[in-house]
C-alpha positions as CSV (number, residue, x, y, z in Angstrom):
1,M,0.0,0.0,0.0
2,T,1.4,3.4,-0.9
3,R,2.0,6.0,1.8
4,E,-0.6,8.3,0.1
5,L,-3.3,5.7,0.2
6,Q,-2.5,4.9,3.9
7,T,-2.8,8.6,4.7
8,L,-6.2,8.8,3.1
9,I,-7.4,5.7,4.9
10,D,-6.2,7.1,8.2
11,R,-7.9,10.4,7.6
12,A,-11.1,8.6,6.5
13,R,-11.2,6.8,9.9
14,N,-11.7,10.1,11.7
15,V,-14.5,11.4,9.5
16,R,-17.7,11.9,11.5
17,L,-20.9,12.1,9.5
18,T,-23.9,14.2,10.5
19,P,-27.2,12.5,10.9
20,E,-28.3,13.9,7.5
21,Q,-25.2,12.5,5.8
22,K,-25.8,9.1,7.5
23,E,-29.3,9.1,6.2
24,R,-28.2,9.9,2.7
25,Q,-25.6,7.1,2.8
26,R,-28.2,4.6,4.1
27,I,-30.6,5.6,1.3
28,S,-27.9,5.3,-1.3
29,F,-26.9,1.9,0.0
30,A,-30.5,0.7,0.0
31,Y,-31.1,2.0,-3.5
32,G,-27.9,0.5,-4.9
33,N,-28.7,-3.0,-3.6
34,A,-32.4,-2.8,-4.5
35,A,-31.9,-1.5,-8.0
36,F,-29.3,-4.2,-8.6
37,E,-31.9,-6.9,-7.8
38,N,-34.8,-5.1,-9.5
39,P,-34.1,-2.4,-12.1
40,L,-37.6,-1.1,-11.8
41,I,-36.8,0.3,-8.3
42,T,-36.1,4.1,-8.4
43,R,-34.2,6.3,-6.0
44,E,-37.5,8.1,-5.4
45,M,-39.2,4.9,-4.3
46,V,-36.4,4.2,-1.8
47,E,-36.5,7.8,-0.5
48,E,-40.3,7.5,0.0
49,Q,-39.9,4.3,2.0
50,A,-37.2,5.8,4.1
51,R,-39.5,8.8,4.8
52,L,-42.3,6.5,5.8
53,M,-40.1,4.4,8.0
54,K,-38.8,7.6,9.8
55,Q,-42.4,8.7,10.4
56,R,-43.2,5.3,12.0
57,G,-40.1,5.5,14.1
58,E,-38.4,2.5,12.5
């Protein structure tokens, strides 16, 4: 591993995401996996489900 790559990895370990950033990451992950399995899934569909789950406290 190069020194530059190791430096980037070390810096990434210290990054703290805001709750909003975490939510965007979660939605992105869910969309990527769902769309891989079913290309009819849209990002909007995943965002809507995330919103509904948040309302229900899930």
